[in-house]
N, CA, C and O atoms as a printed pandas DataFrame, in Angstrom:
     atom_number atom_name residue_name chain_id  residue_number  x_coord  y_coord  z_coord
0              1         N          MET        A               1  -14.190  -27.499   -0.104
1              2        CA          MET        A               1  -13.228  -27.329   -1.072
2              3         C          MET        A               1  -13.772  -28.390   -2.337
3              4         O          MET        A               1  -14.064  -29.547   -2.035
4              5         N          SER        A               2  -13.874  -27.968   -3.611
5              6        CA          SER        A               2  -13.991  -29.133   -4.369
6              7         C          SER        A               2  -12.802  -29.501   -5.131
7              8         O          SER        A               2  -11.830  -28.748   -5.072
8              9         N          LEU        A               3  -12.746  -30.698   -5.932
9             10        CA          LEU        A               3  -11.522  -31.397   -6.239
10            11         C          LEU        A               3  -10.931  -30.288   -7.161
11            12         O          LEU        A               3   -9.716  -30.095   -7.188
12            13         N          ARG        A               4  -11.813  -29.552   -7.926
13            14        CA          ARG        A               4  -11.088  -28.587   -8.977
14            15         C          ARG        A               4  -10.407  -27.547   -8.245
15            16         O          ARG        A               4   -9.523  -26.944   -8.853
16            17         N          ASP        A               5  -10.714  -27.147   -6.763
17            18        CA          ASP        A               5   -9.840  -26.095   -6.239
18            19         C          ASP        A               5   -8.830  -26.729   -5.062
19            20         O          ASP        A               5   -8.375  -26.113   -4.098
20            21         N          ALA        A               6   -8.621  -28.050   -5.392
21            22        CA          ALA        A               6   -7.430  -28.677   -4.628
22            23         C          ALA        A               6   -6.128  -27.905   -5.148
23            24         O          ALA        A               6   -5.902  -27.718   -6.344
24            25         N          GLY        A               7   -5.476  -27.569   -4.329
25            26        CA          GLY        A               7   -3.981  -26.859   -4.598
26            27         C          GLY        A               7   -3.828  -25.648   -5.083
27            28         O          GLY        A               7   -2.729  -25.137   -5.297
28            29         N          LYS        A               8   -5.043  -25.051   -5.311
29            30        CA          LYS        A               8   -5.282  -23.688   -5.812
30            31         C          LYS        A               8   -5.239  -22.603   -4.524
31            32         O          LYS        A               8   -5.952  -22.696   -3.525
32            33         N          ASP        A               9   -4.162  -21.471   -4.795
33            34        CA          ASP        A               9   -4.163  -20.560   -3.524
34            35         C          ASP        A               9   -4.926  -19.439   -3.964
35            36         O          ASP        A               9   -4.394  -18.786   -4.862
36            37         N          HIS        A              10   -6.021  -19.057   -3.565
37            38        CA          HIS        A              10   -6.822  -18.085   -3.938
38            39         C          HIS        A              10   -6.430  -16.675   -3.408
39            40         O          HIS        A              10   -6.223  -16.497   -2.208
40            41         N          ARG        A              11   -6.344  -15.784   -4.231
41            42        CA          ARG        A              11   -6.000  -14.433   -3.927
42            43         C          ARG        A              11   -7.225  -13.564   -4.673
43            44         O          ARG        A              11   -8.008  -14.054   -5.487
44            45         N          PRO        A              12   -7.225  -12.088   -4.196
45            46        CA          PRO        A              12   -8.443  -11.138   -4.340
46            47         C          PRO        A              12   -8.477  -10.965   -6.110
47            48         O          PRO        A              12   -9.467  -10.700   -6.791
48            49         N          TRP        A              13   -7.148  -11.193   -6.556
49            50        CA          TRP        A              13   -7.162  -11.013   -8.203
50            51         C          TRP        A              13   -7.271  -12.160   -9.102
51            52         O          TRP        A              13   -7.311  -12.160  -10.332
52            53         N          GLY        A              14   -7.317  -13.283   -8.162
53            54        CA          GLY        A              14   -7.444  -14.589   -9.073
54            55         C          GLY        A              14   -6.875  -15.957   -8.248
55            56         O          GLY        A              14   -7.305  -16.205   -7.121
56            57         N          TRP        A              15   -6.104  -16.620   -8.756
57            58        CA          TRP        A              15   -5.267  -17.601   -8.059
58            59         C          TRP        A              15   -4.168  -17.930   -8.745
59            60         O          TRP        A              15   -3.875  -17.440   -9.835
60            61         N          PHE        A              16   -3.508  -18.778   -8.137
61            62        CA          PHE        A              16   -2.220  -19.472   -8.535
62            63         C          PHE        A              16   -2.415  -20.880   -7.977
63            64         O          PHE        A              16   -3.141  -21.189   -7.033
64            65         N          GLN        A              17   -1.428  -21.911   -8.926
65            66        CA          GLN        A              17   -1.349  -23.401   -8.434
66            67         C          GLN        A              17    0.159  -23.670   -8.734
67            68         O          GLN        A              17    0.707  -23.239   -9.748
68            69         N          VAL        A              18    0.707  -24.317   -7.904
69            70        CA          VAL        A              18    1.970  -25.060   -8.079
70            71         C          VAL        A              18    2.062  -26.262   -8.515
71            72         O          VAL        A              18    1.778  -27.242   -7.827
72            73         N          LEU        A              19    2.533  -26.322   -9.895
73            74        CA          LEU        A              19    2.668  -27.494  -10.447
74            75         C          LEU        A              19    3.901  -28.565  -10.418
75            76         O          LEU        A              19    3.875  -29.781  -10.607
76            77         N          ALA        A              20    5.086  -27.617  -10.089
77            78        CA          ALA        A              20    6.219  -28.456   -9.909
78            79         C          ALA        A              20    7.166  -27.772   -8.961
79            80         O          ALA        A              20    6.936  -26.569   -8.838
80            81         N          GLU        A              21    8.097  -28.205   -8.315
81            82        CA          GLU        A              21    9.221  -27.398   -7.616
82            83         C          GLU        A              21   10.538  -28.374   -7.277
83            84         O          GLU        A              21   10.530  -29.587   -7.067
84            85         N          GLY        A              22   11.534  -27.562   -7.290
85            86        CA          GLY        A              22   12.851  -28.313   -6.994
86            87         C          GLY        A              22   13.738  -27.366   -6.217
87            88         O          GLY        A              22   13.333  -26.247   -5.902
88            89         N          THR        A              23   14.756  -27.735   -5.955
89            90        CA          THR        A              23   15.558  -26.874   -5.274
90            91         C          THR        A              23   16.073  -25.319   -5.813
91            92         O          THR        A              23   16.473  -24.365   -5.146
92            93         N          ALA        A              24   15.913  -25.452   -7.142
93            94        CA          ALA        A              24   16.510  -24.260   -8.001
94            95         C          ALA        A              24   15.305  -23.731   -8.852
95            96         O          ALA        A              24   15.549  -22.898   -9.725
96            97         N          TYR        A              25   14.061  -24.149   -8.660
97            98        CA          TYR        A              25   12.989  -23.893   -9.561
98            99         C          TYR        A              25   11.608  -24.007   -9.044
99           100         O          TYR        A              25   11.425  -24.940   -8.262
100          101         N          LYS        A              26   10.678  -23.306   -9.300
101          102        CA          LYS        A              26    9.119  -23.816   -9.049
102          103         C          LYS        A              26    8.280  -23.187  -10.309
103          104         O          LYS        A              26    8.481  -22.076  -10.800
104          105         N          ILE        A              27    7.361  -24.078  -10.698
105          106        CA          ILE        A              27    6.530  -23.797  -11.737
106          107         C          ILE        A              27    5.051  -23.521  -11.091
107          108         O          ILE        A              27    4.586  -24.116  -10.120
108          109         N          LYS        A              28    4.485  -22.594  -11.767
109          110        CA          LYS        A              28    3.028  -22.202  -11.508
110          111         C          LYS        A              28    2.193  -21.830  -12.652
111          112         O          LYS        A              28    2.624  -21.409  -13.725
112          113         N          THR        A              29    0.971  -22.018  -12.343
113          114        CA          THR        A              29   -0.036  -21.258  -13.223
114          115         C          THR        A              29   -0.422  -20.222  -12.509
115          116         O          THR        A              29   -0.270  -20.299  -11.290
116          117         N          ILE        A              30   -0.987  -19.056  -13.066
117          118        CA          ILE        A              30   -1.432  -18.109  -12.349
118          119         C          ILE        A              30   -2.716  -17.387  -13.166
119          120         O          ILE        A              30   -2.473  -16.905  -14.273
120          121         N          THR        A              31   -3.753  -17.329  -12.755
121          122        CA          THR        A              31   -4.921  -17.091  -13.424
122          123         C          THR        A              31   -5.547  -15.741  -12.676
123          124         O          THR        A              31   -6.062  -15.705  -11.559
124          125         N          VAL        A              32   -5.368  -14.716  -13.547
125          126        CA          VAL        A              32   -5.718  -13.372  -13.016
126          127         C          VAL        A              32   -7.312  -13.228  -13.775
127          128         O          VAL        A              32   -7.511  -13.578  -14.938
128          129         N          TYR        A              33   -8.302  -12.685  -12.935
129          130        CA          TYR        A              33   -9.644  -12.439  -13.636
130          131         C          TYR        A              33   -9.909  -11.044  -14.363
131          132         O          TYR        A              33   -9.238  -10.038  -14.130
132          133         N          PRO        A              34  -10.571  -11.079  -14.933
133          134        CA          PRO        A              34  -10.780   -9.890  -16.072
134          135         C          PRO        A              34  -10.970   -8.503  -14.939
135          136         O          PRO        A              34  -11.641   -8.341  -13.920
136          137         N          GLY        A              35  -10.063   -7.691  -15.669
137          138        CA          GLY        A              35  -10.206   -6.281  -14.774
138          139         C          GLY        A              35   -9.356   -6.108  -13.451
139          140         O          GLY        A              35   -9.303   -5.100  -12.746
140          141         N          MET        A              36   -8.668   -7.377  -13.258
141          142        CA          MET        A              36   -7.876   -7.345  -12.046
142          143         C          MET        A              36   -6.527   -7.270  -12.322
143          144         O          MET        A              36   -6.089   -7.667  -13.401
144          145         N          ARG        A              37   -5.732   -6.742  -11.353
145          146        CA          ARG        A              37   -4.354   -6.870  -11.274
146          147         C          ARG        A              37   -3.363   -7.234  -10.240
147          148         O          ARG        A              37   -3.634   -6.835   -9.107
148          149         N          LEU        A              38   -2.262   -7.916  -10.393
149          150        CA          LEU        A              38   -1.333   -8.105   -9.117
150          151         C          LEU        A              38   -0.626   -6.896   -8.813
151          152         O          LEU        A              38   -0.392   -6.008   -9.633
152          153         N          SER        A              39   -0.332   -6.893   -7.745
153          154        CA          SER        A              39    0.454   -5.841   -7.003
154          155         C          SER        A              39    1.734   -5.665   -7.771
155          156         O          SER        A              39    2.329   -6.564   -8.366
156          157         N          LEU        A              40    2.083   -4.425   -7.690
157          158        CA          LEU        A              40    3.247   -3.842   -8.530
158          159         C          LEU        A              40    4.317   -4.529   -7.497
159          160         O          LEU        A              40    4.065   -4.465   -6.294
160          161         N          GLN        A              41    5.416   -5.136   -7.911
161          162        CA          GLN        A              41    6.319   -5.984   -7.033
162          163         C          GLN        A              41    7.487   -6.264   -7.274
163          164         O          GLN        A              41    7.695   -5.743   -8.370
164          165         N          ARG        A              42    8.366   -6.745   -6.957
165          166        CA          ARG        A              42    9.789   -7.173   -7.122
166          167         C          ARG        A              42   10.300   -8.384   -6.246
167          168         O          ARG        A              42    9.693   -8.615   -5.200
168          169         N          HIS        A              43   11.203   -9.046   -6.545
169          170        CA          HIS        A              43   11.819  -10.315   -5.850
170          171         C          HIS        A              43   13.361   -9.867   -5.586
171          172         O          HIS        A              43   14.059   -9.201   -6.350
172          173         N          ARG        A              44   13.675  -10.331   -4.472
173          174        CA          ARG        A              44   15.207  -10.569   -4.179
174          175         C          ARG        A              44   15.921  -11.630   -4.583
175          176         O          ARG        A              44   17.115  -11.528   -4.863
176          177         N          PHE        A              45   15.185  -12.871   -4.659
177          178        CA          PHE        A              45   15.718  -14.196   -4.860
178          179         C          PHE        A              45   15.581  -15.172   -5.971
179          180         O          PHE        A              45   16.025  -16.312   -6.113
180          181         N          ARG        A              46   14.740  -14.305   -6.824
181          182        CA          ARG        A              46   14.115  -15.288   -7.857
182          183         C          ARG        A              46   14.015  -14.329   -9.434
183          184         O          ARG        A              46   13.739  -13.132   -9.521
184          185         N          ASP        A              47   14.258  -15.061  -10.305
185          186        CA          ASP        A              47   13.978  -14.437  -11.722
186          187         C          ASP        A              47   12.659  -15.086  -12.148
187          188         O          ASP        A              47   12.374  -16.162  -11.621
188          189         N          GLU        A              48   11.680  -14.456  -13.197
189          190        CA          GLU        A              48   10.652  -15.184  -13.738
190          191         C          GLU        A              48   10.434  -15.108  -14.942
191          192         O          GLU        A              48   10.646  -13.986  -15.403
192          193         N          HIS        A              49    9.998  -16.063  -15.835
193          194        CA          HIS        A              49    9.648  -16.410  -17.183
194          195         C          HIS        A              49    8.054  -16.662  -17.218
195          196         O          HIS        A              49    7.506  -17.633  -16.696
196          197         N          TRP        A              50    7.562  -15.879  -17.749
197          198        CA          TRP        A              50    5.858  -16.127  -17.998
198          199         C          TRP        A              50    5.595  -16.220  -19.435
199          200         O          TRP        A              50    5.999  -15.461  -20.315
200          201         N          TYR        A              51    4.667  -17.533  -19.571
201          202        CA          TYR        A              51    4.315  -17.797  -20.897
202          203         C          TYR        A              51    2.816  -17.712  -20.867
203          204         O          TYR        A              51    2.299  -18.272  -19.900
204          205         N          VAL        A              52    2.007  -17.127  -21.727
205          206        CA          VAL        A              52    0.860  -16.850  -21.719
206          207         C          VAL        A              52   -0.077  -18.299  -22.180
207          208         O          VAL        A              52    0.320  -18.833  -23.215
208          209         N          LEU        A              53   -0.901  -18.749  -21.703
209          210        CA          LEU        A              53   -1.705  -19.923  -22.214
210          211         C          LEU        A              53   -3.098  -19.518  -22.702
211          212         O          LEU        A              53   -3.672  -20.124  -23.607
212          213         N          GLU        A              54   -3.677  -18.340  -21.985
213          214        CA          GLU        A              54   -5.021  -17.964  -22.335
214          215         C          GLU        A              54   -4.949  -16.448  -21.903
215          216         O          GLU        A              54   -4.235  -15.958  -21.028
216          217         N          GLY        A              55   -6.049  -15.694  -22.898
217          218        CA          GLY        A              55   -6.372  -14.254  -22.592
218          219         C          GLY        A              55   -5.456  -13.528  -22.906
219          220         O          GLY        A              55   -4.420  -13.911  -23.451
220          221         N          GLU        A              56   -5.795  -12.117  -22.526
221          222        CA          GLU        A              56   -4.771  -10.851  -22.851
222          223         C          GLU        A              56   -4.572  -10.136  -21.837
223          224         O          GLU        A              56   -5.519   -9.829  -21.114
224          225         N          GLY        A              57   -3.249   -9.706  -21.565
225          226        CA          GLY        A              57   -2.789   -8.864  -20.326
226          227         C          GLY        A              57   -1.868   -7.963  -20.762
227          228         O          GLY        A              57   -1.303   -7.983  -21.856
228          229         N          ILE        A              58   -1.695   -6.993  -19.688
229          230        CA          ILE        A              58   -0.715   -6.016  -20.193
230          231         C          ILE        A              58    0.303   -6.195  -18.691
231          232         O          ILE        A              58   -0.057   -6.120  -17.516
232          233         N          VAL        A              59    1.540   -6.429  -19.214
233          234        CA          VAL        A              59    2.413   -6.607  -18.106
234          235         C          VAL        A              59    3.333   -5.185  -18.088
235          236         O          VAL        A              59    3.721   -4.555  -19.072
236          237         N          THR        A              60    3.534   -4.914  -16.812
237          238        CA          THR        A              60    4.598   -3.658  -16.558
238          239         C          THR        A              60    5.723   -4.117  -16.040
239          240         O          THR        A              60    5.706   -4.801  -15.017
240          241         N          ARG        A              61    6.820   -3.810  -16.663
241          242        CA          ARG        A              61    7.895   -4.319  -16.220
242          243         C          ARG        A              61    8.999   -2.889  -16.358
243          244         O          ARG        A              61    9.477   -2.397  -17.381
244          245         N          ASP        A              62    9.164   -2.491  -14.976
245          246        CA          ASP        A              62   10.303   -1.266  -14.904
246          247         C          ASP        A              62    9.517   -0.165  -15.572
247          248         O          ASP        A              62   10.159    0.656  -16.227
248          249         N          GLY        A              63    8.321   -0.056  -15.495
249          250        CA          GLY        A              63    7.689    1.524  -15.970
250          251         C          GLY        A              63    7.255    1.258  -17.447
251          252         O          GLY        A              63    6.429    2.050  -17.899
252          253         N          GLU        A              64    7.758    0.107  -18.384
253          254        CA          GLU        A              64    7.302   -0.175  -19.558
254          255         C          GLU        A              64    6.040   -1.212  -19.750
255          256         O          GLU        A              64    6.068   -2.297  -19.169
256          257         N          GLU        A              65    5.120   -0.904  -20.444
257          258        CA          GLU        A              65    3.944   -1.719  -20.796
258          259         C          GLU        A              65    4.061   -2.530  -21.929
259          260         O          GLU        A              65    4.509   -2.072  -22.980
260          261         N          THR        A              66    3.633   -3.912  -21.789
261          262        CA          THR        A              66    3.978   -4.797  -22.905
262          263         C          THR        A              66    2.416   -5.563  -23.105
263          264         O          THR        A              66    1.855   -6.092  -22.146
264          265         N          VAL        A              67    1.970   -5.543  -24.134
265          266        CA          VAL        A              67    0.573   -6.490  -24.237
266          267         C          VAL        A              67    1.057   -7.961  -24.646
267          268         O          VAL        A              67    1.787   -8.188  -25.612
268          269         N          LEU        A              68    0.564   -8.895  -23.802
269          270        CA          LEU        A              68    0.786  -10.229  -24.063
270          271         C          LEU        A              68   -0.378  -11.156  -24.235
271          272         O          LEU        A              68   -1.255  -11.307  -23.384
272          273         N          THR        A              69   -0.329  -11.779  -25.415
273          274        CA          THR        A              69   -1.431  -12.710  -25.820
274          275         C          THR        A              69   -0.857  -14.227  -25.901
275          276         O          THR        A              69    0.344  -14.473  -25.795
276          277         N          ARG        A              70   -1.841  -15.202  -26.098
277          278        CA          ARG        A              70   -1.494  -16.631  -25.964
278          279         C          ARG        A              70   -0.461  -16.814  -26.962
279          280         O          ARG        A              70   -0.528  -16.421  -28.127
280          281         N          GLY        A              71    0.563  -17.479  -26.388
281          282        CA          GLY        A              71    1.885  -18.003  -26.955
282          283         C          GLY        A              71    2.990  -17.017  -26.989
283          284         O          GLY        A              71    4.102  -17.248  -27.462
284          285         N          ARG        A              72    2.605  -15.898  -26.451
285          286        CA          ARG        A              72    3.870  -14.961  -26.011
286          287         C          ARG        A              72    4.486  -15.136  -24.521
287          288         O          ARG        A              72    4.019  -15.851  -23.636
288          289         N          SER        A              73    5.661  -14.306  -24.445
289          290        CA          SER        A              73    6.202  -14.553  -23.160
290          291         C          SER        A              73    7.123  -13.457  -22.671
291          292         O          SER        A              73    7.735  -12.809  -23.520
292          293         N          ILE        A              74    7.267  -13.214  -21.525
293          294        CA          ILE        A              74    8.340  -12.065  -21.023
294          295         C          ILE        A              74    9.256  -12.796  -20.055
295          296         O          ILE        A              74    8.867  -13.810  -19.476
296          297         N          ASP        A              75   10.590  -12.237  -19.858
297          298        CA          ASP        A              75   11.217  -12.493  -18.506
298          299         C          ASP        A              75   11.299  -11.269  -17.611
299          300         O          ASP        A              75   11.585  -10.136  -17.999
300          301         N          ILE        A              76   11.057  -11.578  -16.552
301          302        CA          ILE        A              76   11.033  -10.960  -15.295
302          303         C          ILE        A              76   12.450  -10.979  -14.521
303          304         O          ILE        A              76   12.497  -11.808  -13.612
304          305         N          PRO        A              77   13.510  -10.276  -14.709
305          306        CA          PRO        A              77   14.803  -10.496  -13.778
306          307         C          PRO        A              77   14.463  -10.039  -12.319
307          308         O          PRO        A              77   13.699   -9.132  -11.988
308          309         N          ARG        A              78   15.222  -10.893  -11.500
309          310        CA          ARG        A              78   15.240  -10.419  -10.080
310          311         C          ARG        A              78   15.271   -8.883   -9.781
311          312         O          ARG        A              78   16.005   -8.194  -10.490
312          313         N          GLY        A              79   14.579   -8.321   -8.846
313          314        CA          GLY        A              79   14.904   -7.013   -8.588
314          315         C          GLY        A              79   14.120   -5.895   -9.744
315          316         O          GLY        A              79   14.161   -4.675   -9.592
316          317         N          VAL        A              80   13.498   -6.502  -10.765
317          318        CA          VAL        A              80   12.528   -5.533  -11.509
318          319         C          VAL        A              80   11.322   -5.429  -11.086
319          320         O          VAL        A              80   10.746   -6.358  -10.520
320          321         N          LEU        A              81   10.774   -4.239  -11.318
321          322        CA          LEU        A              81    9.535   -4.036  -10.840
322          323         C          LEU        A              81    8.571   -4.610  -11.695
323          324         O          LEU        A              81    8.834   -4.484  -12.890
324          325         N          HIS        A              82    7.497   -5.221  -11.409
325          326        CA          HIS        A              82    6.494   -5.660  -12.423
326          327         C          HIS        A              82    5.186   -5.866  -11.689
327          328         O          HIS        A              82    5.107   -5.767  -10.464
328          329         N          ARG        A              83    3.997   -6.202  -12.602
329          330        CA          ARG        A              83    2.869   -6.578  -12.523
330          331         C          ARG        A              83    2.266   -7.092  -13.724
331          332         O          ARG        A              83    2.761   -6.855  -14.825
332          333         N          ILE        A              84    1.156   -7.828  -13.567
333          334        CA          ILE        A              84    0.056   -8.193  -14.592
334          335         C          ILE        A              84   -1.088   -7.488  -14.417
335          336         O          ILE        A              84   -1.458   -7.360  -13.250
336          337         N          LEU        A              85   -1.919   -6.866  -15.499
337          338        CA          LEU        A              85   -3.296   -6.553  -15.609
338          339         C          LEU        A              85   -3.962   -7.278  -16.440
339          340         O          LEU        A              85   -3.631   -7.162  -17.620
340          341         N          ASN        A              86   -4.858   -8.041  -16.173
341          342        CA          ASN        A              86   -5.879   -8.541  -17.136
342          343         C          ASN        A              86   -6.693   -7.793  -17.969
343          344         O          ASN        A              86   -7.794   -7.445  -17.542
344          345         N          ALA        A              87   -6.293   -7.445  -19.232
345          346        CA          ALA        A              87   -6.916   -6.519  -19.967
346          347         C          ALA        A              87   -8.194   -6.763  -20.598
347          348         O          ALA        A              87   -8.914   -5.861  -21.027
348          349         N          GLY        A              88   -8.511   -8.211  -20.658
349          350        CA          GLY        A              88   -9.357   -8.595  -21.621
350          351         C          GLY        A              88  -10.611   -9.116  -20.605
351          352         O          GLY        A              88  -10.664   -8.795  -19.418
352          353         N          ARG        A              89  -11.477   -9.862  -21.190
353          354        CA          ARG        A              89  -12.962  -10.221  -20.943
354          355         C          ARG        A              89  -12.910  -11.587  -20.382
355          356         O          ARG        A              89  -13.916  -11.987  -19.797
356          357         N          ASP        A              90  -11.791  -12.426  -20.486
357          358        CA          ASP        A              90  -11.668  -13.841  -19.961
358          359         C          ASP        A              90  -10.501  -13.828  -19.105
359          360         O          ASP        A              90   -9.726  -12.879  -18.999
360          361         N          ASN        A              91  -10.421  -14.942  -18.497
361          362        CA          ASN        A              91   -9.176  -15.177  -17.412
362          363         C          ASN        A              91   -7.785  -14.967  -18.096
363          364         O          ASN        A              91   -7.701  -15.476  -19.214
364          365         N          PHE        A              92   -6.913  -14.451  -17.731
365          366        CA          PHE        A              92   -5.654  -14.259  -18.246
366          367         C          PHE        A              92   -4.871  -15.089  -17.494
367          368         O          PHE        A              92   -4.664  -14.836  -16.307
368          369         N          VAL        A              93   -4.257  -16.367  -18.216
369          370        CA          VAL        A              93   -3.583  -17.528  -17.556
370          371         C          VAL        A              93   -2.173  -17.739  -18.139
371          372         O          VAL        A              93   -1.920  -18.009  -19.313
372          373         N          VAL        A              94   -1.117  -17.538  -16.923
373          374        CA          VAL        A              94    0.180  -17.625  -17.483
374          375         C          VAL        A              94    0.809  -19.046  -16.607
375          376         O          VAL        A              94    0.333  -19.454  -15.548
376          377         N          VAL        A              95    1.866  -19.599  -17.265
377          378        CA          VAL        A              95    2.855  -20.492  -16.705
378          379         C          VAL        A              95    3.827  -19.556  -16.276
379          380         O          VAL        A              95    4.330  -18.688  -16.989
380          381         N          GLU        A              96    4.118  -19.809  -14.847
381          382        CA          GLU        A              96    5.403  -18.918  -14.573
382          383         C          GLU        A              96    6.460  -20.023  -13.821
383          384         O          GLU        A              96    6.227  -20.868  -12.957
384          385         N          ILE        A              97    7.616  -19.686  -14.460
385          386        CA          ILE        A              97    8.734  -20.548  -14.237
386          387         C          ILE        A              97    9.659  -19.717  -13.288
387          388         O          ILE        A              97    9.944  -18.611  -13.748
388          389         N          GLN        A              98   10.151  -19.989  -12.152
389          390        CA          GLN        A              98   10.799  -19.345  -11.375
390          391         C          GLN        A              98   12.135  -19.866  -11.093
391          392         O          GLN        A              98   12.221  -21.043  -10.740
392          393         N          THR        A              99   13.166  -19.167  -11.197
393          394        CA          THR        A              99   14.372  -19.714  -10.860
394          395         C          THR        A              99   15.423  -19.023   -9.927
395          396         O          THR        A              99   15.533  -17.799  -10.001
396          397         N          GLY        A             100   15.965  -19.518   -9.319
397          398        CA          GLY        A             100   16.883  -18.781   -8.181
398          399         C          GLY        A             100   17.216  -19.542   -7.122
399          400         O          GLY        A             100   17.490  -20.715   -7.377
400          401         N          THR        A             101   17.274  -19.133   -5.834
401          402        CA          THR        A             101   17.609  -19.601   -4.752
402          403         C          THR        A             101   16.607  -19.766   -3.428
403          404         O          THR        A             101   16.827  -20.368   -2.377
404          405         N          TYR        A             102   15.383  -18.991   -3.864
405          406        CA          TYR        A             102   14.260  -19.093   -2.664
406          407         C          TYR        A             102   13.064  -18.403   -3.378
407          408         O          TYR        A             102   12.964  -17.328   -3.969
408          409         N          PHE        A             103   12.067  -19.557   -3.072
409          410        CA          PHE        A             103   10.694  -19.180   -3.736
410          411         C          PHE        A             103    9.560  -18.802   -2.977
411          412         O          PHE        A             103    8.432  -18.746   -3.467
412          413         N          GLY        A             104    9.817  -18.545   -1.816
413          414        CA          GLY        A             104    8.671  -18.230   -0.946
414          415         C          GLY        A             104    7.936  -16.991   -1.202
415          416         O          GLY        A             104    8.541  -15.983   -1.566
416          417         N          GLU        A             105    6.540  -17.004   -1.016
417          418        CA          GLU        A             105    5.928  -15.857   -0.992
418          419         C          GLU        A             105    5.911  -14.836   -0.301
419          420         O          GLU        A             105    5.125  -13.895   -0.412
420          421         N          ASP        A             106    7.081  -15.002    0.720
421          422        CA          ASP        A             106    7.468  -13.664    1.423
422          423         C          ASP        A             106    8.777  -12.871    0.749
423          424         O          ASP        A             106    9.367  -11.913    1.250
424          425         N          ASP        A             107    9.026  -13.426   -0.323
425          426        CA          ASP        A             107    9.978  -12.898   -1.259
426          427         C          ASP        A             107    9.266  -11.909   -2.380
427          428         O          ASP        A             107    9.710  -11.617   -3.490
428          429         N          ILE        A             108    8.103  -11.504   -1.798
429          430        CA          ILE        A             108    7.484  -10.372   -2.728
430          431         C          ILE        A             108    7.449   -9.110   -1.802
431          432         O          ILE        A             108    6.937   -9.033   -0.684
432          433         N          GLU        A             109    8.153   -8.064   -2.561
433          434        CA          GLU        A             109    8.106   -6.794   -1.909
434          435         C          GLU        A             109    7.246   -6.003   -2.845
435          436         O          GLU        A             109    7.525   -5.721   -4.010
436          437         N          ARG        A             110    5.947   -5.616   -2.050
437          438        CA          ARG        A             110    4.976   -4.955   -2.969
438          439         C          ARG        A             110    5.174   -3.391   -2.549
439          440         O          ARG        A             110    5.398   -2.927   -1.431
440          441         N          ILE        A             111    4.994   -2.616   -4.010
441          442        CA          ILE        A             111    5.320   -1.276   -3.708
442          443         C          ILE        A             111    3.873   -0.623   -4.061
443          444         O          ILE        A             111    3.670    0.396   -3.402
444          445         N          GLU        A             112    3.077   -0.889   -4.732
445          446        CA          GLU        A             112    1.523   -0.742   -4.656
446          447         C          GLU        A             112    0.776   -1.937   -4.744
447          448         O          GLU        A             112    1.198   -2.937   -5.324
448          449         N          ASP        A             113   -0.510   -1.850   -4.091
449          450        CA          ASP        A             113   -1.161   -2.946   -4.067
450          451         C          ASP        A             113   -2.857   -2.666   -4.172
451          452         O          ASP        A             113   -3.111   -1.703   -3.449
452          453         N          ASP        A             114   -3.744   -3.042   -4.646
453          454        CA          ASP        A             114   -5.123   -2.643   -4.769
454          455         C          ASP        A             114   -5.915   -3.147   -3.766
455          456         O          ASP        A             114   -7.112   -2.888   -3.636
456          457         N          PHE        A             115   -5.138   -3.999   -2.920
457          458        CA          PHE        A             115   -6.105   -4.720   -1.987
458          459         C          PHE        A             115   -5.340   -4.433   -0.517
459          460         O          PHE        A             115   -5.625   -5.193    0.408
460          461         N          GLY        A             116   -4.658   -3.669   -0.352
461          462        CA          GLY        A             116   -4.095   -2.944    0.692
462          463         C          GLY        A             116   -2.967   -3.891    1.638
463          464         O          GLY        A             116   -2.764   -3.802    2.849
464          465         N          ARG        A             117   -2.314   -4.827    0.632
465          466        CA          ARG        A             117   -1.539   -6.000    1.232
466          467         C          ARG        A             117   -0.158   -5.392    1.364
467          468         O          ARG        A             117    0.132   -4.693    0.392
468          469         N          SER        A             118    0.757   -5.468    2.287
469          470        CA          SER        A             118    2.094   -5.267    2.311
470          471         C          SER        A             118    3.182   -6.188    2.037
471          472         O          SER        A             118    4.350   -5.805    2.115
């Protein structure tokens, strides 16, 4: 692993990196490769706020699609179905701010997944 990969958690759709965390928050960058998308998912214990740093993506939130580009943001309340699709030619990069009571990766309930994960 190179120094550039240190702290990155790689996934089939791209990767994420935790920047900071405390008892009531976690902050990550999420990078989604062109043409890839995250699972359709929801969380029981956290809300999320996504701020776009790079690229163009389509966020699905409770069945409604919103195009997001650099400088735009969206809130994802806990319990709401959501996903990101990278609709551009370059990486889609967001800062994700999680607030709530629990931030483990096992608080992901996947409804649909392109990679067969549950």
